[in-house]
C-alpha positions in Angstrom: 37.5 -0.4 -26.2 34.1 -1.6 -25.0 31.7 -2.6 -27.7 28.0 -2.1 -27.4 26.0 -5.3 -27.0 22.5 -5.9 -28.3 20.7 -9.1 -27.6 19.6 -10.5 -30.9 16.8 -12.5 -29.3 15.0 -9.2 -28.4 14.7 -8.1 -32.1 14.5 -11.4 -33.9 11.2 -13.2 -34.4 10.5 -16.9 -34.3 11.8 -17.4 -37.9 14.9 -15.3 -37.5 13.7 -12.2 -39.2 14.3 -8.9 -37.5 11.1 -7.3 -36.2 10.5 -3.6 -35.9 10.6 -2.4 -32.3 7.2 -1.0 -31.3 6.3 1.3 -28.4 3.8 0.1 -25.8 0.5 1.9 -25.5 -1.2 2.0 -22.1 -4.4 3.6 -23.4 -6.0 6.2 -21.2 -4.3 6.3 -17.8 -5.8 8.5 -15.2 -3.4 10.7 -13.2 -4.3 11.0 -9.5 -2.7 12.8 -6.6 -3.2 9.9 -4.2 -4.6 6.3 -4.1 -5.1 3.5 -1.6 -3.0 0.4 -2.2 -3.0 -2.6 0.1 -4.5 -0.5 2.9 -1.9 2.3 2.6 -2.4 5.7 1.0 0.2 6.6 -1.5 0.5 10.2 -2.8 2.3 11.7 -5.7 4.6 13.8 -3.5 6.0 10.7 -1.7 5.2 12.0 1.8 3.6 9.9 4.5 1.4 12.5 6.2 -1.8 11.3 4.5 -1.1 7.7 5.2 -0.4 8.4 8.9 -3.6 10.5 9.3 -5.6 7.8 7.6 -4.2 5.1 10.0 -5.1 7.3 13.0 -8.6 7.8 11.7 -9.0 4.1 11.2 -7.6 3.4 14.7 -10.1 5.9 16.3 -12.9 4.3 14.2 -12.0 0.9 15.6 -11.7 2.3 19.1 -15.2 3.9 18.9 -16.6 0.5 17.7 -15.2 -1.2 20.7 -15.7 1.6 23.3 -18.4 -0.4 25.1 -15.9 -3.1 25.7 -12.9 -0.9 26.4 -14.6 1.6 28.6 -17.1 -0.8 30.2 -16.8 -2.1 33.8 -17.5 -5.7 33.0 -14.0 -6.7 32.0 -10.7 -6.4 34.0 -8.0 -4.0 32.8 -5.7 -6.8 31.5 -8.4 -8.1 29.1 -9.2 -4.6 28.0 -5.5 -4.0 27.3 -5.3 -7.2 25.2 -8.4 -6.2 23.2 -6.8 -2.8 22.6 -3.5 -4.3 21.4 -5.2 -6.9 19.1 -7.9 -4.7 17.6 -7.0 -1.0 17.8 -3.3 -0.9 17.8 -3.1 -3.5 15.0 -5.2 -1.3 12.8 -3.1 1.8 13.5 0.3 0.2 12.8 -0.8 -2.0 9.8 1.7 -1.4 7.0 3.8 1.1 9.0 6.9 -0.9 8.4 6.8 0.2 4.8 
């Protein structure tokens, strides 16, 4: 027969007296449908559609900021490709491994 085990350190105070267990209060916590955490959008449903569309928008925004370099005729294609990989693609795939 397995006996239930209770750690007495969790209920005893510093002087050995048993303390009452009290519930934690978080105060007023706001419930939201989605929020941005470390550059990734997390929603309450657990899907990734919002995060993917946000990454695409940020990628296009970065591309539009660099369009003079990427579409200009001053640089050769190899340099443009490196700029795209470093600047635009890095923004689009940031955090995608999660």
